[in-house]
N, C-alpha and C positions, 0 to 999 in steps of 0.2 A: 292656815285653815286646813283641817283634816277632813277627809271625805270617805264616804261609804257608797259603793255602787251596787244597787239591787237590780236583779235580772240583767246582769252586765253583758251577756252575750260575748261577742268577740272583743269588746273593750273600746268601742268608739267613744262613749261618754267618758270613760276613764281617761283615755288619751287626751280628749279635749280638756278635762279637769286638770290634768298634769301640765298641759301646755299653758294653762292659765295660772299655774302656780300652786295648785292644791295638792297636798300630800294625801294620796289615796291609800288608805290603810287596810281596807277590808272590802270584799266583793262576794256576791252570791250568783251562782249560775249552775243549773242542774244538767244542762245538755253536755254530753261528754265531749264532743268535738269542739264546741264553742269554748268550753272550759280549757281544753288543750291549747287552743289558740290564745286564750287570755293569759295562761301561764307562760307561754313562749314569749309574749311581748311585755308582760308586767310581772316578772318573777319576784319582785319585792313586795307585792300585794298578797296578803293572806286571803286565799280563795276558799269559800265554803261551797263545795260541789255536791249539793244535795237539794232536795225540794225545799224551797224557802219556807214552807209551812212547818218544817221540822227545826227551824232556827228559833230558839226560844228568845234570844236577845242578841244585840250587837255587842261583840266583845271588844269594844274600842273605848279607851279612856283618854280623854283630852282635857287635862286640867287647865292649861293656859292657852289653848287654841280654840278658836271658834270651830264649830262643827257643821258639816253639811251632808245631808242624805239626798241621794239622787238616783234616778233610774227610770226605766220604761218597761212597765209590765207588758205581758203578751198583747199584741195589738191586732192579730189576724182577725179576731172577731169584731173589730171596729172598722176594718177596712171597707171602703166603698165598693171594692171589687168582690167582696164576700157578701153575697146576698142570702146564703143558705143558713149560716149559723150566726147571723149578726143580730143578737138580741139577748134578752135576759137568760134564755135557756142554756146559752154557752157558758159552761163553768169557767173557761179561761177568761171571760170578760169580768170576772169578779176578783181577779188576782190583785187588783189595786188595794183590796182590803188588807193584804199582807204588807204593803207599803205603809198604810195607815197604822197597822198594829205595831210595826217596828219603829215608826216615827213616835208613837205614843210611848214606847218603852225606852227609847234612846233619848228622845227630846232634843234633837239637834237644833242649832240656832237657825239653820236655813234648810229649805227643801227645794229641789228642782225635780219636777215630775214631767215626763215626756211621753207622748203617744202620737198616733196618727191623727190627722185632722178629722177623720171619719167619726171619731168619738163625739164630736160636736153635734152630729145628727142622729147617732144611734139611739133608738128609743126616745126620739124627740128631745135629746139632750139630757135624759135622766141620769145616765152614768156620769157625765161631767158634773152635774149638780150634786150627786152623791159624793164625788171626790172633793169638790170644793167645800161642801158642807162638812165633810169629814175633817179636812184640815182646819177649818174654822173652829170646829168643836174641840180640836187639840190646842187651840190658842194661837194659830198662825194667821197672819194677815196675808192674804193671797192675791195674786194677779195672774190672769190666764189669757192666752192669745196665741195666734198662729205666727210662725216665722217661716220665711222661705229661705232655704239654704243658699240660693243663688245670690241673695243680698249680703251674704257674709263670706264671700270668697270661694264658694263651692260651685263647680261648673254643672249645676244640676237644679232644675226646678223641683224642689222637694219641700212641700209644706208640712210642718209638724206642729203639733200642739205643745205648748210649754206652760206649766203651772209653776210659779216661783213663790216662795213664801218666807216670811220672817216671823220668828217667835218673839220678837222684841218690838212689834208694832210698826216696823218700818214699811211704808207703802212703796213697794218696788214697782218698777216699770220694766217691760221687756226692752231689750236693746234695740236701738234704731239701726237701719241698714247702714253698712259701712262701705259697700261697694256699689257705686252708681252704674257701672258697666259690668254686666255679667260675663263670666269667663266661658268662651265657647268650647265645644268638645275637641276640636282640632288642636287647640292650645293645650288641653289637658292630656291628650294621649298621643300627640303627633310624633314624639320621640321614641315611642315603644315599638318593639319588633313587629314586622309584617308576619302574619301567621296564616295558617291554613285551617280549614274545617277539621276539627278533631285534634288539634295540636297537643302534643303530650310532653314536649321537652320543657321542663319547668324553668331552667335558668338559661337566659340568652342575652347577648349583648344589646345595649341600647342601639337604636337605629341612627341616632345622631345627637348632637348637642342642641339643647333648647335654650333659647334666650328668654323664655317666659319666666317671670318671677314665680308664678304658681308652680311650675315644674321644678325650678331650682330648689324650692323649699321642700319638695317631696322626694327628689332623687337621693339615692343613698350614698353618693360620693364614689361609687364603684363604676366600672365600665359595663356592668351587666346587671340584670334584674330578674327576679323570680316571679312566679305566678302566671307564666305564659301558657295557660291551660285553657283549651277551648272545647266545648261540648261537640261531639261528632254528630252532626245532623244527617238524616237520610237524604238521598238524592232528590226525592220529590220536594223536600223542604228547601234545598238549595235552589231548585228551579223556581220556587216561589220568591225567594230572596231577589232573584235577578229582575223581577218586575217592579220592585219597590224603589222609588226614587228617594233621594235625601228628604227627610221630613215626612215621607209617606208611610202608609200602613197597609193592612190587609185589603183595604178597598181597591188598591191598585193591582191586586193579583187577579188574573182571569178566574172566573167562576169555575171553569173546567179543572183548575188545579186545586180547588178547595173542596173537593167532593167528599172528604171525610168529615166535614162539618154538616150537620143536618140542615141548618139554616144560617145564612150570613149573619143574622141578628145575634147569633151566639158569640160573635166577636165584639171586642170594644176597641177603641182607637189606639190603645197601647199594644195590641196584638200585631206582630210582624211590623213593628215600627222601626224604620231606619233612622238612626240619629242624623240630625242635621249638623254638619261639622262647624257651621258658623253660628250655632246657637247653643245655649246650655242643654244638657241632656234632659230627657224626661226622667221620671222617677226610676232609680235603679232599685227595683224591688225584686220580684222573682223573675229576673231577666232571662233565665233559661226557659222557663215555662212560657213566658210571653213572647219568646222568639225575637228578642231585641236584636237589631241588626247593626253591625259595624258600619260607620258612615261611608267607607270607601270599598270595603271588601265584602264578598257574599258569604258571610259567616256570622256566628254569634260573637259576643264580646268575651275576651279572655278574663280570667280572675283579676289580673293586674289592671287591665283597662277599667273594669268596674270599680276596683279599689281606688284608682286614681280619680275617677268621677265622684267617688264618695269622700275624697280628700285624705285617704290614708297614705302615709309615707311609704316609699318603696321598700324600706327595711322591715315593714310590718309583714309578718309571716302568718298565713292561714293554714290551719291543720285539717287533716282528714281528706277524703276523696274529693274530686272536683265538685260533686253535687253538694257536699257539706260546706265546702269553701264558698261556693256561690251563694248558698243560703245565708251564711254568716255575713258576707259582704252586703247582700241585699237588705238584711234585717237591721244593719247597724245605723246608729246615729252618726251623721258626718262629723268627724272630729273637729273640723274648723267651725262648724255651726255650734257645737257644744262649747268650744273654747270661747266663742263670742259671748255666749250666755253667762258662762262662769266668770269671765273677765269683768263683764258689766256688773255682775252681782258683787264681786269682790270689791270693786271700786266703791260701790254704794255701802258695802258692809263696813268700810273703814270709818264711816260716820256714825256707826252704832257701837256703843261701848260694849266691850266684852264682859259679860256677867261673870266669867270664870276668874277674872283677875282680882 
């Protein structure tokens, strides 16, 4: 099966597709730093680094292979944490139309569309209805639903919406959970180096050997690892960290230390949240802005720690300054979640005759 990744970002879905056995041939990403990361990790894939609206058609010909189009259009406008531009007026919320346009022109056998779960409620579900109706109008039989990454070997409670579709009338189902016991944070990052606030040395030795199956599949086989970069927080922020217990949040911080907030109600439960080492992580989104706290140390997460919680292997390199790297990690689809979706689809696709043969 040959695949094309739209809005590919740093390449989380591409990696998941490749792990499932899909040959990814083409990808689209306009952001400079994300495209740089994508090229560094997927050099064999032809990357179109321009606005997707300027792509006339997908230049992939697969005469004997089934084809699959996948990707996740910009989702910030659908996020439940975004209440200012969450609606029809946000032009970014309409980029799904480009996915539909290219699906119409390329006519792949399969489609996998991914986005945040907030799209289910945005405009009372109007956007999701437009997306589903759009695929149906193109001749696809579609199924949509939420998947939680923690059920698929990712140490993170991260719910995402997936729409999968067949051009050949196959009624697909979303994959069932494959992990009954979720992986806790301490298992995911326990072997990574101890760091300080504002750490800037990128490449450091592992802290120790991990017996965890999860960590063994992500370690790069070397004795050291990159990505040990931590945002340098101000002293008053570090003082706040000290008051937050494992699993706690901003509500545990004395009001006297939160005087730069007009009212406490401006915060939500993920602000100043310290990860509980014995549980899966909360969503790794904009973890620098949210002041997500390391489970044991009074600092933010390193790029590599966040990447581990997202299920990226340690050999995966993120490009750009620390802020751009953090954004790429937070925006990505967890590769192991993507792999589970693609593996299940491929298994079901074997029962569908390839019309190109």
